[in-house]
C-alpha positions, -999 to 999 in steps of 0.1 A, spaced: 539 -281 524 572 -292 538 558 -327 546 548 -331 510 583 -324 497 598 -346 524 575 -375 513 584 -368 477 621 -369 484 618 -402 504 598 -417 475 624 -407 450 652 -422 471 633 -455 474 627 -456 437 664 -450 429 675 -476 454 653 -502 437 671 -496 404 706 -501 418 721 -536 421 715 -554 453 712 -588 470 680 -608 468 665 -639 484 638 -663 473 619 -685 498 642 -675 525 674 -685 507 699 -660 492 700 -659 454 734 -667 437 741 -665 400 738 -699 384 767 -691 361 794 -672 381 781 -674 417 777 -636 419 754 -620 445 746 -586 430 715 -584 408 692 -559 391 655 -567 393 633 -561 363 597 -571 356 589 -593 326 556 -584 309 531 -610 298 539 -625 264 505 -624 245 519 -637 212 531 -671 224 507 -700 233 516 -695 270 519 -664 291 552 -658 308 549 -631 334 571 -625 363 604 -610 374 640 -613 361 672 -609 381 702 -599 360 736 -607 374 758 -576 375 790 -596 371 782 -617 340 747 -605 329 732 -640 334 694 -637 337 672 -658 360 634 -657 358 610 -659 388 572 -661 390 571 -640 421 591 -610 430 624 -619 449 628 -601 482 656 -575 484 679 -578 514 
């Protein structure tokens, strides 16, 4: 039973780490904010928009310094 709780604890730590700001890269290049040049972002998923004529589905990085949002089709890699 101890292994179960160890695995549960490790999963909870990983989930919390994904919610904290971090540095990301896309196509092997580090991501920098297009507005202020910041490097700390929070990753959020963007659900499909079924109301519009096109479907926008992907991922958003929100800059922790100035709150500028950049959209990506594929998930950026966390460093």
